[in-house]
C-alpha positions in Angstrom: -11.0 -219.9 69.4 -7.4 -218.8 70.0 -6.3 -215.9 72.1 -5.2 -213.6 69.2 -8.5 -214.0 67.4 -10.4 -213.2 70.6 -8.2 -210.1 71.2 -8.9 -208.8 67.7 -12.6 -209.3 67.9 -12.7 -207.7 71.4 -10.8 -204.7 70.2 -13.0 -204.4 67.1 -16.0 -204.5 69.4 -14.5 -201.7 71.5 -14.0 -199.7 68.3 -17.7 -200.3 67.4 -18.8 -199.0 70.8 -16.9 -195.7 70.3 -18.1 -195.6 66.7 -21.7 -195.7 67.8 -21.1 -193.1 70.5 -19.9 -190.8 67.8 -22.8 -191.6 65.5 -25.3 -190.9 68.3 -23.7 -187.5 69.0 -23.6 -186.6 65.2 -27.2 -187.6 64.5 -28.7 -185.9 67.5 -26.8 -182.7 67.9 -27.7 -181.1 64.5 -31.4 -181.5 65.1 -31.9 -181.3 68.9 -32.2 -177.5 68.8 -35.0 -177.5 66.2 -36.6 -180.5 68.1 -36.7 -178.5 71.3 -38.2 -175.5 69.4 -41.1 -177.7 68.2 -41.8 -178.5 71.9 -41.8 -174.8 72.8 -38.6 -175.0 74.8 -36.8 -171.9 76.0 -33.3 -171.2 74.5 -31.5 -172.2 77.8 -33.1 -175.6 77.5 -30.6 -176.6 74.8 -27.8 -176.2 77.3 -29.7 -178.1 80.0 -30.5 -181.0 77.6 -26.9 -181.3 76.4 -25.6 -181.1 80.0 -28.0 -183.7 81.3 -26.3 -186.3 79.1 -22.9 -185.4 80.6 -24.2 -185.2 84.2 -25.3 -188.8 84.3 -22.1 -190.0 82.6 -20.1 -188.0 85.3 -21.8 -190.0 88.0 -21.8 -193.4 86.4 -18.2 -193.3 85.1 -16.3 -193.7 88.5 -18.9 -196.3 89.6 -18.5 -198.5 86.5 -14.7 -198.0 86.6 -14.5 -199.1 90.3 -16.6 -202.2 89.5 -14.3 -203.2 86.7 -11.3 -202.8 89.1 -12.9 -205.0 91.7 -14.2 -207.6 89.4 -11.5 -207.4 86.6 -14.3 -207.8 84.1 -15.9 -205.3 81.6 -18.3 -207.4 79.5 -21.2 -207.4 82.0 -20.6 -203.7 82.7 -20.9 -202.8 79.0 -24.0 -204.9 78.5 -25.6 -203.2 81.6 -24.6 -199.7 80.4 -25.9 -200.2 76.9 -29.3 -200.9 78.4 -29.5 -197.3 79.5 -28.5 -196.2 76.0 -31.4 -198.2 74.5 -34.0 -196.9 77.0 -32.8 -193.3 76.7 -32.9 -193.2 72.9 -36.3 -194.8 73.0 -37.5 -192.0 75.2 -35.9 -189.5 72.9 -37.9 -191.0 70.0 -41.2 -190.7 72.0 -40.6 -187.0 72.7 -43.9 -185.9 74.1 -42.5 -182.9 75.9 -39.3 -181.0 76.5 -39.0 -182.6 79.9 -39.2 -186.1 78.4 -36.4 -185.1 76.0 -34.3 -183.8 78.9 -34.9 -187.1 80.8 -34.0 -189.2 77.8 -30.6 -187.6 77.5 -30.1 -188.1 81.3 -30.9 -191.8 81.0 -28.8 -192.3 77.9 -25.8 -190.6 79.5 -25.6 -193.3 82.1 -24.5 -195.7 79.4 -21.4 -193.6 78.7 -20.0 -194.6 82.1 -18.8 -197.9 80.6 -16.1 -195.9 78.8 -14.1 -195.7 82.0 -14.1 -199.5 82.3 -13.0 -199.8 78.7 -10.1 -197.4 79.1 -9.1 -199.3 82.2 -9.2 -202.5 80.2 -7.1 -201.0 77.4 -4.5 -199.8 79.9 -4.2 -203.2 81.5 -4.0 -205.0 78.1 -1.5 -202.9 76.2 2.1 -202.1 76.7 3.1 -198.6 77.8 4.9 -197.7 74.6 1.9 -198.8 72.5 -0.8 -197.1 74.6 -0.9 -193.7 72.8 -1.3 -195.5 69.5 -4.1 -197.7 70.8 -5.9 -194.8 72.4 -5.6 -192.7 69.2 -7.2 -195.6 67.2 -10.1 -195.9 69.7 -10.7 -192.2 69.7 -10.5 -192.1 65.9 -13.4 -194.6 65.9 -15.5 -192.1 67.7 -14.6 -189.4 65.3 -15.4 -191.8 62.4 -18.8 -192.0 64.0 -19.0 -188.3 64.0 -18.2 -188.4 60.3 -20.7 -191.2 59.5 -23.5 -189.7 61.6 -24.3 -186.7 59.4 -24.6 -189.1 56.4 -27.3 -191.0 58.3 -29.0 -187.6 59.1 -29.3 -186.9 55.4 -31.6 -189.9 55.1 -33.2 -189.6 58.5 -34.4 -186.1 57.7 -36.6 -187.7 54.9 -38.6 -189.8 57.4 -42.3 -188.8 57.7 -44.6 -191.6 58.8 -46.3 -193.0 61.9 -45.3 -196.0 64.0 -48.5 -196.7 65.9 -49.3 -193.5 67.8 -45.7 -192.2 67.5 -44.6 -189.8 64.7 -41.4 -190.7 62.9 -40.0 -187.5 61.5 -36.6 -185.8 61.0 -36.5 -184.9 64.7 -37.7 -188.2 66.3 -36.1 -190.6 63.8 -32.5 -190.2 65.3 -33.8 -191.6 68.6 -35.4 -194.7 67.0 -32.3 -195.2 64.8 -29.9 -195.1 67.7 -32.1 -197.4 69.8 -31.9 -200.1 67.1 -28.1 -199.6 66.8 -27.6 -200.0 70.5 -29.7 -203.2 70.5 -27.6 -204.6 67.7 -24.5 -203.7 69.7 -25.8 -205.8 72.6 -25.7 -208.9 70.4 -22.2 -208.0 69.1 -20.9 -207.7 72.7 -22.4 -211.0 73.7 -20.8 -213.0 70.9 -17.6 -211.0 70.1 -16.3 -209.5 73.3 -14.1 -211.3 75.9 -12.6 -210.2 79.2 -9.0 -210.5 78.3 -7.1 -208.8 81.2 -6.6 -212.2 83.0 -5.0 -213.6 79.9 -2.8 -210.6 79.5 -1.7 -210.5 83.1 -0.7 -214.2 82.9 2.5 -213.2 81.1 3.3 -210.6 83.7 2.4 -212.9 86.6 4.7 -215.7 85.2 7.6 -213.3 84.9 7.1 -212.0 88.4 6.9 -215.4 89.9 10.0 -216.4 88.0 11.9 -213.4 89.5 10.6 -214.2 92.9 11.8 -217.7 92.7 15.2 -216.5 91.6 15.3 -214.0 94.5 14.3 -216.8 96.9 17.0 -219.0 95.6 19.6 -216.3 96.0 18.4 -215.6 99.6 18.7 -219.2 100.5 22.2 -219.2 99.3 23.0 -216.1 101.3 21.5 -217.6 104.4 23.6 -220.7 104.0 26.7 -218.5 103.7 25.8 -216.4 106.7 24.2 -218.4 109.4 24.9 -215.8 112.0 22.5 -213.3 110.5 19.1 -212.8 112.3 16.1 -213.5 110.1 13.3 -210.9 110.4 10.0 -212.0 112.0 8.0 -210.6 109.0 9.0 -210.1 105.4 8.2 -207.1 103.4 5.5 -209.0 101.4 3.8 -210.0 104.6 3.8 -206.4 105.8 2.2 -204.9 102.7 -0.2 -207.8 101.9 -1.9 -207.3 98.5 0.2 -204.3 97.7 3.3 -206.4 97.0 4.2 -208.5 94.0 2.7 -211.8 93.3 4.2 -214.4 95.6 4.0 -218.2 95.1 2.3 -219.7 98.2 4.2 -222.2 100.4 1.8 -224.9 101.7 4.1 -225.8 104.6 4.5 -222.2 105.7 0.8 -221.6 105.3 0.0 -224.5 107.6 2.4 -223.3 110.3 1.1 -219.8 110.1 -2.5 -221.0 110.4 -1.7 -223.1 113.4 0.1 -220.2 115.1 -2.9 -218.0 114.4 -5.3 -220.5 115.9 -3.1 -220.9 119.0 -2.6 -217.2 119.6 -5.4 -215.4 121.5 -4.2 -212.0 120.2 -4.3 -213.0 116.5 -7.8 -211.6 115.6 -7.2 -208.1 116.9 -3.8 -207.9 115.2 -5.2 -209.2 111.9 -8.1 -206.7 112.1 -5.8 -203.9 112.8 -3.5 -204.8 109.9 -6.5 -204.9 107.5 -7.6 -201.5 108.8 -4.1 -200.2 108.3 -4.0 -201.5 104.7 -7.4 -199.9 104.0 -6.2 -196.6 105.3 -3.0 -196.9 103.2 -5.1 -197.5 100.1 -7.3 -194.5 100.8 -4.4 -192.1 101.6 -2.4 -193.3 98.5 -5.5 -192.8 96.3 -5.9 -189.2 97.5 -2.2 -188.5 97.1 -2.3 -189.9 93.6 -4.9 -187.5 92.3 -3.3 -184.5 94.1 0.1 -184.9 92.4 1.1 -181.9 90.3 1.2 -183.8 87.0 -2.2 -185.4 87.6 -3.7 -182.1 88.4 -2.3 -180.6 85.2 -3.7 -183.4 83.0 -7.1 -183.2 84.7 -7.1 -179.5 84.1 -6.3 -180.1 80.4 -9.2 -182.5 80.3 -11.6 -180.0 81.8 -10.6 -176.8 80.0 -10.3 -178.3 76.5 -13.7 -180.1 76.8 -15.3 -177.0 78.4 -14.2 -174.9 75.4 -15.1 -177.5 72.9 -18.6 -178.1 74.1 -19.2 -174.4 74.6 -18.2 -173.8 71.0 -20.3 -176.7 69.8 -23.4 -175.3 71.6 -22.8 -171.9 70.1 -22.3 -173.2 66.6 -25.9 -174.1 65.6 -27.5 -170.9 66.8 -24.6 -169.0 65.2 -25.0 -170.6 61.8 -28.8 -170.1 62.0 -28.3 -166.4 62.8 -25.7 -165.5 60.3 -25.9 -168.1 57.5 -29.4 -169.5 57.9 -28.2 -173.0 58.1 -30.7 -175.9 58.5 -30.3 -179.5 59.4 -28.7 -180.5 56.1 -26.1 -177.7 56.2 -25.3 -178.4 59.8 -24.9 -182.1 59.1 -22.5 -181.4 56.2 -20.6 -179.1 58.5 -20.2 -181.8 61.2 -19.3 -184.3 58.5 -16.4 -182.1 57.2 -15.3 -181.4 60.8 -15.2 -185.2 61.3 -12.9 -185.6 58.3 -10.4 -183.1 59.8 -10.5 -184.7 63.3 -10.0 -188.2 61.9 -7.0 -186.9 59.9 -5.7 -185.3 63.1 -6.0 -188.6 65.0 -4.2 -190.5 62.3 -1.4 -187.9 62.3 -1.2 -188.0 66.1 -1.1 -191.8 66.0 2.0 -191.5 63.8 3.5 -188.6 65.7 3.2 -190.4 69.1 5.6 -193.0 67.9 8.4 -190.4 67.3 7.9 -187.8 70.1 6.9 -187.8 73.7 3.2 -187.3 74.7 4.0 -184.0 76.5 5.3 -182.6 73.1 2.0 -183.7 71.5 0.1 -182.0 74.3 2.1 -178.8 73.9 1.4 -178.7 70.2 -2.3 -179.3 70.7 -2.6 -176.6 73.3 -0.8 -174.1 71.1 -3.4 -174.8 68.3 -6.2 -174.5 70.8 -4.9 -171.1 72.0 -4.7 -169.8 68.4 -8.2 -171.1 67.7 -9.8 -169.5 70.7 -8.1 -166.1 70.1 -9.3 -166.2 66.4 -12.8 -166.9 67.5 -12.7 -164.1 70.1 -11.6 -161.6 67.4 -13.7 -162.8 64.4 -16.7 -164.8 65.6 -17.7 -162.6 68.6 -18.7 -160.0 66.1 -18.3 -161.2 62.5 -16.8 -158.6 60.0 -17.5 -158.1 56.3 -20.0 -159.6 54.0 -21.4 -163.1 53.8 -18.4 -164.8 52.1 -15.9 -163.2 54.5 -18.0 -164.1 57.6 -18.2 -167.7 56.4 -14.5 -167.8 55.8 -13.9 -166.5 59.4 -16.2 -169.1 60.7 -14.6 -172.0 58.8 -11.1 -171.1 59.9 -12.2 -170.9 63.5 -13.9 -174.2 63.4 -11.0 -175.8 61.5 -8.5 -174.7 64.1 -10.7 -175.9 66.9 -11.2 -179.4 65.6 -7.5 -179.6 64.5 -6.2 -179.1 68.0 -8.6 -181.6 69.6 -6.8 -184.9 68.7 -3.4 -183.7 70.0 -4.7 -182.8 73.4 -7.1 -185.7 73.7 -4.7 -188.5 72.9 -1.7 -187.0 74.8 -3.6 -186.4 78.0 -5.4 -189.7 78.2 -2.2 -191.6 77.4 -0.1 -189.7 79.9 -2.8 -190.1 82.5 -2.9 -193.9 82.1 0.9 -194.0 82.7 1.2 -191.8 85.7 -1.7 -193.3 87.6 -1.8 -196.8 89.2 -2.6 -199.7 86.9 -4.4 -201.5 89.7 -7.1 -198.8 90.0 -7.0 -197.8 86.4 -10.8 -198.2 85.9 -11.6 -195.9 88.8 -8.9 -193.4 87.7 -10.2 -193.3 84.2 -13.7 -192.8 85.7 -12.4 -189.8 87.6 -10.8 -188.4 84.4 -14.0 -188.9 82.4 -16.0 -187.4 85.2 -13.9 -184.3 85.1 -14.5 -184.2 81.4 -18.2 -184.8 82.1 -18.3 -181.8 84.4 -16.7 -179.7 81.7 -19.3 -180.9 79.1 -22.1 -179.9 81.6 -20.7 -176.4 82.3 -19.6 -175.7 78.8 -23.1 -175.8 77.2 -24.6 -174.0 80.1 -22.0 -171.3 79.8 -22.5 -170.9 76.1 -26.2 -171.3 76.1 -26.7 -168.4 78.5 -24.2 -166.1 76.6 -25.1 -166.5 73.0 -25.9 -162.7 72.9 -22.7 -161.8 74.7 -19.9 -163.5 72.8 -17.1 -161.4 74.1 -17.7 -162.5 77.7 -18.1 -166.2 76.6 -15.0 -166.3 74.4 -12.9 -164.1 76.8 -13.3 -166.6 79.7 -12.3 -169.4 77.4 -9.2 -167.6 76.3 -8.3 -167.0 80.0 -8.7 -170.7 80.8 -6.4 -171.7 78.0 -3.7 -169.2 79.0 -3.9 -170.5 82.6 -3.5 -174.1 81.3 -0.6 -173.1 79.2 1.2 -171.6 82.2 0.5 -174.8 84.2 1.9 -177.0 81.4 5.0 -174.8 81.2 5.8 -175.1 84.9 5.0 -178.9 85.1 6.4 -179.9 81.7 9.4 -181.8 83.2 7.0 -183.9 85.4 4.8 -185.1 82.5 6.7 -188.3 82.0 6.1 -191.9 82.8 7.4 -192.7 86.3 10.0 -195.4 86.9 9.0 -198.7 88.3 10.5 -197.8 91.7 8.4 -194.6 91.8 5.3 -196.5 90.8 5.8 -199.0 93.6 6.3 -196.3 96.2 3.2 -194.5 95.0 1.0 -197.6 95.1 2.3 -198.9 98.4 1.8 -195.6 100.1 5.5 -195.2 100.8 
């Protein structure tokens, strides 16, 4: 099978992974509140259960990302992560008690950690100018899952039979359904996914080696012209070790260096000290990378937008039940329509990112989010008017919220991949997703405890968005892709 076909199948499999993650979210979220009520769970348990899923993803994301950076592979990591999704959804189907339901989401959330490895893979296998387009397409796959999921719920709600000693009803059926889908995905990954970064890097490696050979040729000519110059004892590549560019090995030079190391009694301590120095350089450069102003702004954007989004999502189902008496069917239709808006937003952002910079897209999305949150504070904290007017207020607030999401999501993840080191992209994406995971933990907990005090809940969300807007305004000029020289200095700890 040729490389292009492997790449298409691999990218299609990645799209399927994100599609299923959206389907899982869409089939479980509309029914989990009623499911918990059948198990005599307290209201705050909804926030705990939703947060448990994000907590385990927060912990597994950097770990899986670091493994992908070290091994330069993602296939085994995806297969391993999907195992947790299968087990977690099976536990959700069993549902003996509220604690088993909580544990099921905790286990299933571990599987989401593979997303950091996938984003690292996409960063390494796509050109910088195409990255926003690719990320928008992948995120649109998840939103397509959010759109398809409610359609599945329409049929799953009709289930009413027993599978052995387990009841299959409208509450437990989503767990069994997702368990089967994740098992099917395992088969797809085995036969349709390839680790392509090595093939992609071959082009870059060849070009780098070619440039090194040209530089070496030029340096030889310079040495022949100027014999009086003193040659340094150690070149820059020897000093930085693996931090430098790819260098073609010289067998003769390697032999001489090995013999000199063997003959020198001080070689082992010096070598050990150099390795320790390189390790310390890596650690310090990693800390400096995440403490840069532009990185902090993008991580803040990730946290605040997801915090607000998950808080509103947690508040939506109790709110529709309280004011509109919505059931599972109405909530599923609502999420389905919201999915249509989000997919349209991602497609628009995919087009827009080809014509304007990501920071412009981010500013547009943040403006929409500010308008949405202020609207919700005014009209949803205490709905005004009759049923039709209240429903209109609710629809406008939800529409603005889901409309701003694609702009912020695509812009911040694309910018983040450009301003962080490509060598540690899996770990960096894991950190980014962990920050988002922390937001999706605190968001439901915040909203779940303040469903009766909407002004406080929405007021804090407005303050966070205003703070993020100020940060974006002050750091706007720094939200650009650094030059190659700046990237080398950052990576090499200079």
